[in-house]
N, C-alpha and C positions, 0 to 999 in steps of 0.2 A: 236540757243539756245542749251544748253547742256541738255541731258536727258538720262535716262536709257530706252532702247528699248528691249521689250521682243520678242524673236523669237520662241523658243521652250523650253520644259522643260530643265532646267539646263543651258539655254543660254540667258543671258542678255548682252546687248552691250551698252556701254556708247558712245554716239555720240554727237558731238558739232555742227552739221550742220542742226538741225531741224528748221523748220519755227518758227519764233517768234509768239507765240499765241497772240491773241487780245481779249479784253473784248467785247463780243457781247452785244446786247440789254438785259438789266436786269442782267448783270454780272459785276463782278469786276475781275481784274487781280491781282493775289497774287504772290509775290516773296516768294518762299518757303524757310524757314529757317530750318525746321525739318520735316521729314516725317517718320512715323513708319511703320515697316513691320508687316502687319496683318497676321493672320492665313490663310485667304483666299488668300493673296498674296503668302504665302508659298505653299498652295495647288496648285496654278497655276504653281509655279516654279517647283514643284516636278512632277506633273502629268498632267498638262494642264487643270486642273479643273477650272470651272467658266469662261473659255475663251470666250465662246459664250453666251452673255446675262447675264453674272454673275456680271456685275457692278464693275469690278476691273481693267478695261483697258480703257484709253482714246486713241482714234484713231485720229492722227493728219491729216491734209489735204493730206499728202503724204502716208497715210495708215500705219504709224508706230504706234505700240501699246506701250503705256507707262503705267506701273502700278503705284500704290501708291494712296491711297484714304483717308488717315487720316493724316493731316498735319497742321502746323501753319506757319504764315508768316506775311508779310506786304502788304497792298494794294498799288499797284503802278499805277493803272489806273482804271477809271470808264467807264463802258459801257453806251450806250444811255439809258436815262430814269432812271438811278439809282439815288435815292435820299436818304439822311440820312446817307450816308457813305462818308468817305474822304480818299484821298490819304495819306498814312502814318499811317493809323490805323493798330494796331496789331489785327490779327484775327485767328480764327480756321476755316479751310475749310474741307468739306467732299464732295467728288465727286466720280464718277465712274471711277477712275483712273486719271493719269496725275501728281501725286504728286512727283514722283521721277524725278524731272526736276527743272530747275531754276525758271520757272514761270508756272502758271496754271490758266485758267479762272474758276471762281466759280459763280454759280447762286446765286442771292440774295434772299434767303428765309430762314425761321427759322430752316429748317432741314439741311442746307448745309453751312451756314455762321453764325458765332457768334463772338462777340467782346472778345478779350483776355485782361484781366486787366494787368496793368504793373507789378503787383506782381507775376504773373504766367509766368514762362519761356516759350520760344517757344517749348522746348523739352517736358515740361509738357503739354503744350497746344496740342501737337500732340498725346497725350494719351486721349484726351477728348472723341473722338468717342467711343473707347472701354469701357470707364467708363459709358457713356450714355447707351451703350448696357446693361451693368450690371444693371443700374437703371431700365431699362425696365424689365429685367428678375426678379428682386426682386419685382417689381410692380405686375407682372403676378403671381408670386408664392404666394404673399400675406401671408408671414409667420406671425404667431401669437405669442404673448408672451409665452415663455416657450417651444415652438416647437424646435425640433432639425433639423438642416439643413445639408445636405451633398453637397459639391461643388466638382464636378468631373472634374478634369483638371484645374490646377492653373497656366497657363501662364498669360499673361497680362489681358485676359478677365476674367478668373476665379478669379484672385487676385482682379480685380475691383469689382466682385460680392461680395467677402468677405468684401471689404471696404464699398460697398453700404449697405450690411446687417448690419454692425456695425454702420454706420452713420444713417441709417433710422429705424433700429429695435433694439434698445439697450437692450430690455428685452427678446431677444431670449434665447433659451437654448444653446446647443452646436452648434458650427459651425465647421464642420469637412471638411478638405481639403484632396482630394485623388489625387495622382499623382504618377509618377515613377521617378521624378527628385528630388533628395535631395535638390538641390539649390532652386527650386520653393517651395517645402514643407517648407523649413526653412523661406522663405519669407512670406508664408501664415501665419505662426505663428507670424511674425513681424507685419503684417497688420490686425490681428484680429481673425484668426482661433483659436479655443480653443484646437483642436486636429488635428493631421495629420495622414494619413494612406499611407504608401508606398505600392502600389499595386504590386510591384515586389517581396516583401518579406513577405507580410501579406495577409491573406484572408480578403477581404474588408467586407464581410457580418459578419464574426465572430468578426472582430475588431470593427465594428459599434455597434454590439450587446453588446460588452463589455463596450463601452463608454456610450451608450444611454440606456442600458437595453432593454428588449424585451416586446412585447405585445402578449398575447395569444388570439387565436380565436378558438371557438369550431367548427364552420362550415364555411368553411372547416377547418379542424384542421391545425393550423400553429402557429409558435412562431417567427415572424420576429423582426428585430430591431425596436425600437420606433423612427423611422425617419419619419417626416411629409413631408419633401420637399427634393427633389434631383434636383439640377441644373446641367445639363450636358453641360459642356463647352468643352468636348473632342471630341464628335462625334465618328467618326470611321476613323482610319488611316490604310492603307493597311499593314503596317509593325507591327501593334499591335498584340500581342499574347493574346489569351483568348477571352472570350465573349465581345461584344461591351459594353460600359458603360451603354447604355440604358437597356440592359438585366440585368445588375447588379442593376440598379436603380429600376427596377420592383421588384427585390428580396429584396432590402433594405427597401422599404416602409412598414409602418404599415398598418393594415387593415382599410379601410373606411376613406376617406378624404385626402389621400396622393396625392401630386402633383409632377409631373416631368415637368421641363421646359427644352426643348431641344434647344440648340443653336449651339453646335459644328457641323461642316460640316461632310459630309460622302464622302469618296473617292471611295467607292464601295458599292454595295448592301450588306445588312446584313440579316441573318436569325435569327428570334426571337421566343422564346416560350412566348406566350401572355396570357396564362391562368391567370396569376397574375392580368392582367388588369380586368378580371371579378371577380376573387376571392376577390381581395382587393378593388374593385371599384375605380380604379385609374383614375386620370385626367392627361392626357398628353397634354402639351401646347407647341406649337412652338413659338419661338421668333426670330425675324430677325430685327436687327437695334434697333431703339429707338423711343419713342413717342414725340409728340410736347412738347417743353419746357425742355426735358431731356438733350439736349446739353448744354443749359444755366445752368441747375441745376448742371451738372457735373463740369462746370467751377466754379460755385459758391462754391461747396464743396472744390475745390482746393484753391480758393482765400481765403476762410475762415480758411484754415488750418485743416479742419475736415478730409480731405483725403490727404495723401502724395503720390504723383505720382512720384516724383523725384527719390525715392529709387528703383523704379521698372525699371529704365533705366539701363540696364546692359552693353550695348555696343554702341559705336558711330563710324560712318564711314563717310568719305567724299563721294560725289556722284561717284567719280571715282572708289571707292571700293565697289560698290553696290553688285557685285557677292560675295565677301567675307562676306558682310553684310548678305546676304540671307543664306549663308552657316552657319554663326554664329547663326542666328535665329533658324535654325533647330537642334541645339545641346541642350542637356538637361541642360547645364550650363547657357543658356541665359534666360532672362525674356523678356525684350523689347529692340529690336535693333533699333536704330535711324540712319537714313541717313540724312546728313546735306548738302543740295545742295548749300546754299548760306550763311552758318553760319558765315563766316569771314567778311561779308560786314556790 
């Protein structure tokens, strides 16, 4: 079988001599038509992050490490004991790696396998997992009518958050996207952001105050922007300049009742000034993955037309071009890069 094998940062090798995977008990074997490059895949490729226990690599019987964990394809075999699924069904799969390959085994459970309707393409289906992540972040943030929300980092995850906010919370106030990529900021406006802030050229706090207004507090004295929720999809990248987004999120929030949802990964330790946590009585919520039913909810939003994921796919590469695909995903011009292991079949 052909697959992309990860060796070290910057070193992916496409090989065609891997053992053919089999569907074990309670699994199906999926022929992969499209697999997206996730932010955690990119962290792995750049810095070796998440390699040990990070859930981004499938290790085959020969010890070869295959990344790729958000994909769509067709069931080609059923493992022992599998009921209710058929060979030939179109599906979305989510696993701890293995998707940058012609075939991958997937456990049969509602967190890792979902049916893909005929009206949703394989490429769109491969964006299901990041959209489900966005649905969980919105659920945890619990934005209320009229509240202003800032989404920090609008790659495929942050754009999905914007889409989820607009689909599930139509009575929100402003939805503000913050990024350093003009391409991604322009797309954020297309999918529902009311305003964007380019963190390279604008002071994020001042710009948010101009858009949302401010809230005054006598004790301790402060006049921060009237932002109720910050969803941080950026985390911390070693090459970023300035304070990490979490620090700016603390400054952005209004006093009392503000929420921060942290999703973006961290490539290194960070130093934070945390007095705003006390002064503003901030809630900081971590978010990893998605909840029961949110994978199917994401597919339903795409199937109904309430969310358009096709426009977010900026690049497409064959499996043989997986290294250029990863390089493309790391550029500011990309949004979602798809690798198509068996697209022509």
